[in-house]
C-alpha positions in Angstrom: 30.1 -20.8 -126.7 32.3 -17.8 -127.5 32.6 -17.0 -123.7 33.6 -20.6 -123.0 36.3 -20.5 -125.7 37.7 -17.3 -124.2 38.1 -18.9 -120.8 39.9 -21.8 -122.2 42.2 -19.6 -124.2 43.1 -17.5 -121.1 43.8 -20.6 -119.0 46.2 -21.9 -121.7 48.1 -18.6 -122.0 48.3 -17.9 -118.3 51.7 -19.6 -117.6 53.3 -17.8 -120.6 51.8 -14.4 -119.5 53.1 -14.8 -115.9 56.6 -15.5 -117.2 56.7 -12.0 -118.8 56.7 -10.3 -115.3 60.1 -10.0 -113.6 60.1 -11.3 -109.9 62.0 -8.3 -108.5 61.3 -9.3 -104.9 63.6 -12.3 -104.9 66.7 -10.2 -105.8 66.4 -7.2 -103.4 67.9 -8.8 -100.2 71.0 -7.2 -98.6 73.1 -9.4 -96.3 73.7 -7.7 -93.0 76.8 -8.6 -91.0 76.3 -9.4 -87.4 78.1 -7.6 -84.5 81.3 -9.1 -83.2 80.9 -9.4 -79.4 83.8 -10.2 -77.1 84.6 -10.1 -73.4 81.2 -11.7 -72.7 81.3 -15.0 -70.8 78.6 -17.6 -70.6 78.7 -17.9 -66.8 79.3 -15.2 -64.1 79.5 -16.1 -60.4 78.8 -13.4 -57.9 78.1 -13.1 -54.2 75.0 -11.4 -52.9 75.9 -7.8 -51.9 78.9 -7.7 -54.3 79.0 -5.6 -57.5 78.4 -7.4 -60.8 80.0 -5.6 -63.8 79.9 -7.0 -67.3 81.6 -4.9 -70.0 81.4 -6.5 -73.4 83.2 -5.2 -76.4 80.8 -4.8 -79.3 81.9 -4.0 -82.9 79.2 -3.3 -85.5 79.8 -4.1 -89.2 80.8 -1.5 -91.8 82.0 0.9 -89.1 78.6 1.6 -87.6 78.6 2.8 -84.0 75.0 3.6 -83.2 73.8 0.8 -80.9 71.8 0.2 -77.8 72.2 -2.6 -75.2 69.5 -4.1 -73.1 70.0 -6.6 -70.3 67.4 -9.0 -68.9 67.8 -11.3 -65.9 65.0 -13.8 -65.7 63.5 -14.2 -62.2 60.9 -17.1 -62.6 60.0 -17.3 -59.0 58.7 -13.8 -59.2 57.3 -14.1 -62.7 59.4 -11.1 -63.9 62.7 -10.0 -65.2 65.2 -7.5 -63.9 65.8 -5.2 -66.9 68.7 -2.7 -67.5 69.9 -0.5 -70.4 73.4 0.5 -71.2 76.6 -0.6 -72.9 77.6 -2.2 -69.5 75.7 -4.2 -66.9 76.7 -2.6 -63.6 74.6 -3.6 -60.6 74.8 -4.4 -56.9 73.8 -8.1 -56.9 70.9 -8.7 -54.6 69.3 -11.9 -55.8 69.7 -15.2 -54.0 72.1 -18.2 -54.3 70.6 -19.5 -57.5 71.3 -19.7 -61.2 69.6 -17.1 -63.3 69.3 -17.1 -67.1 70.2 -13.8 -68.5 70.2 -12.1 -71.9 72.1 -9.3 -73.6 70.2 -7.7 -76.5 72.2 -5.7 -78.9 70.2 -3.3 -81.2 71.9 -2.0 -84.3 70.1 1.3 -84.6 71.4 1.8 -88.2 69.5 -1.2 -89.5 66.9 -1.8 -86.7 68.2 -5.3 -86.2 68.5 -6.9 -82.8 70.9 -9.7 -81.7 70.6 -11.9 -78.6 73.3 -13.4 -76.5 72.6 -15.7 -73.6 74.6 -16.1 -70.3 74.0 -17.3 -66.8 74.5 -15.6 -63.4 75.4 -18.0 -60.6 74.4 -16.2 -57.4 76.2 -17.2 -54.2 76.2 -16.2 -50.5 78.5 -16.8 -47.6 76.5 -19.9 -46.9 76.3 -21.3 -50.5 79.3 -23.6 -50.1 80.1 -25.4 -46.9 78.5 -27.6 -44.3 75.6 -26.7 -42.1 75.8 -28.6 -38.7 73.1 -29.2 -36.1 74.4 -30.1 -32.7 73.0 -30.8 -29.2 74.6 -28.9 -26.4 73.0 -29.9 -23.1 69.7 -30.5 -24.8 69.8 -27.1 -26.7 69.8 -27.1 -30.5 72.8 -25.2 -32.0 73.3 -24.4 -35.7 76.8 -23.8 -37.0 78.4 -23.5 -40.4 81.8 -24.8 -41.6 83.4 -22.9 -44.4 85.3 -24.7 -47.2 88.6 -23.8 -45.5 87.5 -25.5 -42.3 86.6 -22.4 -40.4 83.8 -22.9 -37.9 81.1 -20.3 -37.4 79.6 -21.5 -34.2 76.0 -21.2 -33.0 74.8 -18.7 -35.7 71.0 -18.9 -35.3 70.6 -16.6 -32.2 72.8 -13.8 -33.6 71.0 -13.9 -37.0 67.4 -14.3 -35.7 67.5 -13.0 -32.1 66.1 -16.3 -30.6 67.1 -19.9 -29.9 66.0 -22.8 -32.1 64.6 -25.1 -29.5 65.5 -28.3 -27.6 66.1 -31.9 -28.5 67.4 -31.3 -32.1 66.5 -34.0 -34.6 67.1 -33.2 -38.2 68.2 -30.7 -41.0 65.9 -31.1 -44.0 67.1 -29.3 -47.1 64.3 -28.1 -49.5 65.2 -28.5 -53.2 62.9 -28.9 -56.2 64.8 -30.9 -58.8 62.3 -30.0 -61.5 62.2 -26.3 -60.8 65.6 -24.4 -60.7 67.2 -27.4 -58.8 68.7 -25.3 -56.0 68.5 -25.5 -52.2 66.2 -22.7 -51.2 65.5 -23.4 -47.5 66.0 -25.8 -44.6 63.7 -27.2 -42.0 65.5 -27.4 -38.6 63.5 -30.0 -36.7 63.4 -30.4 -32.9 61.5 -32.9 -30.7 60.1 -29.9 -28.8 56.4 -29.2 -28.5 57.1 -25.5 -27.7 59.5 -25.0 -30.7 58.9 -28.0 -33.0 60.6 -26.8 -36.2 61.6 -23.7 -38.0 62.1 -23.1 -41.8 65.2 -20.9 -42.6 66.5 -19.4 -45.8 69.5 -21.4 -47.1 71.2 -18.2 -48.4 71.4 -16.2 -45.1 69.9 -18.6 -42.4 67.2 -16.1 -41.6 63.9 -17.5 -40.3 61.2 -17.8 -42.9 58.5 -19.2 -40.7 57.7 -21.5 -37.8 56.3 -24.9 -38.3 52.8 -23.9 -37.2 52.8 -21.2 -39.9 53.1 -23.9 -42.5 49.5 -25.0 -42.1 46.3 -23.9 -43.8 44.6 -23.9 -40.4 46.3 -23.4 -37.1 47.1 -26.8 -35.6 47.2 -27.9 -32.0 50.4 -29.1 -30.3 52.8 -30.8 -32.6 55.7 -33.1 -31.6 57.8 -34.0 -34.7 59.0 -37.6 -34.9 60.5 -37.7 -38.4 60.8 -35.4 -41.5 61.4 -36.8 -45.0 62.4 -34.5 -47.9 61.0 -35.1 -51.4 62.6 -34.2 -54.7 59.7 -31.8 -55.5 60.8 -29.4 -52.7 58.1 -30.5 -50.2 58.3 -32.6 -47.1 56.5 -35.6 -45.6 56.4 -35.4 -41.8 55.5 -37.8 -39.0 54.2 -35.7 -36.1 52.3 -36.8 -33.1 52.8 -40.3 -34.7 50.6 -39.3 -37.7 51.5 -38.8 -41.4 51.4 -35.3 -42.8 51.9 -34.6 -46.6 53.1 -31.3 -48.0 50.8 -30.0 -50.6 51.8 -29.5 -54.3 48.6 -27.9 -55.6 50.3 -24.6 -56.4 53.4 -23.5 -58.3 56.7 -24.4 -56.5 57.3 -20.7 -55.7 53.7 -20.2 -54.5 52.9 -19.1 -51.0 51.1 -22.3 -50.0 53.4 -24.8 -51.7 54.4 -27.5 -49.2 51.8 -26.5 -46.7 50.4 -29.2 -44.3 46.7 -29.7 -43.7 45.2 -32.4 -41.5 47.1 -35.7 -41.1 46.0 -38.7 -43.2 43.1 -40.0 -41.1 43.3 -43.5 -39.6 43.9 -45.4 -36.4 47.7 -45.8 -36.3 50.9 -44.7 -34.4 53.8 -44.4 -36.8 57.4 -45.1 -35.8 60.1 -42.5 -36.8 60.9 -44.1 -40.2 59.2 -44.2 -43.7 59.8 -45.8 -47.0 58.6 -43.7 -50.0 58.4 -44.5 -53.7 57.1 -42.6 -56.7 56.6 -43.4 -60.4 54.3 -42.1 -63.1 51.9 -44.8 -61.8 51.6 -43.1 -58.4 53.2 -43.0 -55.0 53.1 -44.9 -51.8 54.5 -44.8 -48.2 55.4 -47.8 -46.1 55.3 -47.1 -42.4 55.4 -49.1 -39.2 52.9 -49.0 -36.4 54.6 -48.8 -33.0 51.6 -50.1 -31.1 50.2 -52.8 -33.4 53.7 -53.9 -34.5 52.9 -54.1 -38.2 53.8 -52.6 -41.5 51.3 -50.1 -42.9 50.5 -48.9 -46.4 49.6 -45.3 -47.4 49.2 -43.3 -50.5 49.5 -39.5 -50.4 45.8 -39.2 -49.4 44.7 -42.5 -47.9 45.5 -44.8 -45.1 45.3 -48.5 -46.2 46.8 -50.0 -43.1 47.4 -53.7 -43.6 45.2 -53.9 -46.6 47.8 -55.5 -48.8 48.3 -59.0 -50.1 51.0 -61.0 -48.2 53.0 -63.4 -50.4 54.9 -66.2 -48.6 54.9 -66.6 -44.8 58.5 -66.3 -43.7 57.3 -63.7 -41.3 54.0 -61.9 -40.7 54.2 -58.2 -41.6 50.6 -57.6 -40.4 51.5 -58.9 -36.9 55.3 -58.7 -36.5 55.3 -58.7 -32.6 58.7 -56.8 -32.8 59.8 -53.1 -32.5 61.3 -51.4 -35.5 64.9 -50.2 -35.2 65.7 -49.3 -38.8 64.0 -49.6 -42.3 65.7 -48.9 -45.6 64.6 -49.4 -49.3 67.5 -50.1 -51.7 65.2 -51.2 -54.5 61.6 -52.4 -54.6 62.9 -56.0 -54.3 65.4 -55.2 -51.6 63.7 -53.6 -48.6 65.3 -54.2 -45.2 64.0 -53.8 -41.6 66.0 -54.4 -38.4 63.7 -55.2 -35.5 64.0 -55.9 -31.8 62.4 -58.9 -30.2 62.8 -59.1 -26.5 66.4 -57.7 -26.7 67.4 -59.7 -29.8 67.8 -58.1 -33.2 66.4 -59.7 -36.3 67.0 -58.8 -39.9 64.1 -58.9 -42.3 64.2 -58.7 -46.1 61.1 -58.2 -48.3 59.9 -56.7 -51.6 57.0 -54.4 -52.3 54.7 -54.0 -55.3 52.5 -51.1 -54.1 52.4 -49.1 -57.4 50.2 -49.1 -60.4 47.2 -50.4 -58.4 49.0 -53.2 -56.8 49.3 -54.0 -53.1 51.6 -57.0 -52.7 54.1 -57.6 -49.9 56.5 -60.5 -50.5 58.6 -61.8 -47.6 62.2 -62.7 -48.3 63.8 -63.9 -45.1 63.9 -63.4 -41.3 67.2 -64.1 -39.5 69.1 -63.1 -36.4 71.2 -60.0 -37.2 74.9 -60.8 -37.0 75.7 -57.5 -35.4 73.1 -57.9 -32.7 75.5 -57.7 -29.7 77.0 -54.4 -31.0 73.8 -52.4 -31.0 73.0 -49.9 -28.3 70.1 -47.5 -27.6 72.1 -44.8 -29.3 73.0 -46.7 -32.5 72.7 -44.7 -35.7 72.2 -46.3 -39.1 72.9 -45.5 -42.8 72.6 -47.5 -46.0 74.7 -47.1 -49.1 73.4 -47.1 -52.7 75.0 -50.6 -53.3 73.0 -52.1 -50.3 75.6 -52.1 -47.5 74.7 -50.9 -44.1 76.7 -48.8 -41.6 75.9 -48.5 -38.0 77.5 -47.1 -34.9 78.4 -48.8 -31.6 79.7 -46.4 -29.0 83.0 -45.0 -30.4 83.1 -47.4 -33.5 81.4 -47.7 -36.8 80.7 -51.1 -38.5 79.9 -52.0 -42.1 77.5 -54.8 -42.8 76.9 -56.6 -46.1 73.5 -58.4 -46.0 74.4 -60.5 -49.1 77.2 -62.5 -47.4 76.6 -61.2 -43.8 80.1 -59.8 -43.7 80.6 -57.5 -40.6 83.6 -55.3 -40.5 84.7 -52.5 -38.1 85.8 -49.4 -40.0 89.4 -48.2 -39.6 88.6 -44.7 -38.2 89.7 -44.0 -34.6 87.6 -41.3 -32.8 89.7 -41.2 -29.7 87.1 -43.0 -27.5 84.4 -40.4 -28.3 80.9 -41.8 -28.9 79.8 -41.5 -32.5 76.5 -39.5 -32.4 75.8 -39.3 -36.2 76.7 -40.9 -39.5 75.7 -39.5 -42.9 76.3 -40.9 -46.4 77.9 -38.6 -49.0 78.9 -38.6 -52.6 76.8 -41.5 -53.8 78.2 -43.8 -51.1 81.9 -43.0 -51.5 82.2 -41.0 -48.3 80.7 -41.3 -44.8 80.6 -38.3 -42.5 80.7 -39.2 -38.8 79.9 -36.8 -35.9 81.0 -36.9 -32.3 81.2 -34.4 -29.5 82.6 -31.2 -31.0 83.9 -32.8 -34.2 83.0 -34.2 -37.6 85.1 -36.6 -39.6 85.0 -37.5 -43.3 85.7 -41.2 -44.0 86.7 -42.9 -47.2 84.4 -45.8 -47.9 84.9 -46.0 -51.7 85.7 -49.3 -53.3 88.5 -51.1 -51.4 88.5 -48.5 -48.6 87.3 -49.2 -45.1 86.7 -45.8 -43.4 90.1 -44.2 -43.1 89.8 -40.5 -42.0 90.2 -38.0 -44.8 89.5 -34.9 -42.8 88.5 -33.7 -39.4 86.9 -30.4 -38.2 86.8 -29.5 -34.5 85.3 -26.7 -32.5 81.6 -27.5 -32.8 79.3 -26.9 -29.8 78.0 -30.1 -28.3 77.2 -33.5 -30.0 76.7 -33.6 -33.7 73.1 -34.5 -34.6 72.9 -33.8 -38.4 74.7 -32.1 -41.2 74.0 -30.9 -44.7 76.9 -30.4 -47.2 76.2 -27.7 -49.7 78.5 -27.6 -52.8 
């Protein structure tokens, strides 16, 4: 009983006993002033091969002068940082045309405290800003670059790489992963040439990275490219030998095998040079067209489903169209268009798709004679705008077609009688770039404008086939 009483007494007195001790720890803090850093910007733009010098002015509090500076440039594609020590960062910039996060660490040696200041290095090269142009000169592929001031650097590839590209040029495909660094890091230059089907080049210096056949896990046989399609993850989908090839994403975006091709998706089909692609969190699908069976085909990134989809309505039969595909564009899932040839007459088809989230439904909208049928030629090129208007070429002219009201209008641009060999949509549909022999033109197609010429660049070798504008 005595022991129990003692425990109770200690418990009752504990709060009063603890109050007798002074909490010295709460009153021993000393406020340390931070350094004052000036002459340090948040963004530095530098060209590869140029000197990068950053000289901040750093003033420590209370007159202290003993400090050390550390500089770290993060290089995520190499899983490392470029580290330097000194009051200045003074380097010969050798990284690529990318944005690199960087850090200045200031150590106050008198107190042992470290302070961190973030900035960005925006790397550039001579080919960072301007227009890459692929042309056809007598069947030979030529690669040129137009500087922002309009200067043309003609036929660059042989002088840089010591070889020609190939014949029958088809496309420039920029590679850019919007979820990783979001910069252009390479291009595929695609040719309809079995001997030289495609080559991947560095976007910073146009040097060859690899040939198409080096982008396979196992050496492929002969390849004839029909159509390449870029994806936002930095890989490509390709139609080659009329089969569908999917670039792999199993490794990190900077990994050696990222974007590699394996075998084509197996199945009995012969794809036309056009694809519709869509992706959501629920999956991805491709819509293609069989040149032999004259029908629309469904794929996912691993499987050929063919015509295994549910057809809604019967305004036309997508599983047995009995026409040749000229052009196919998806504006939205509910607004997909195909222009098809039937014995020399062009028909316009509209339909909607529901191929995601486990669905496989194809809903026909209409089939009608295309109003611009008489204007089409074997060399006609097509482009669609984000608002659903179509542009197509007819010899030396370009026309705008609105499928909602079937308005057909010739653009104002005059190309001096030269055949238009390429059209390419720019700036979210506000500008259209047209290519002819030796020249490219930028046209104004913004609201209320009908293709007046904003600028013209001459001096290109051959007929313009494709361009990519890098800003």
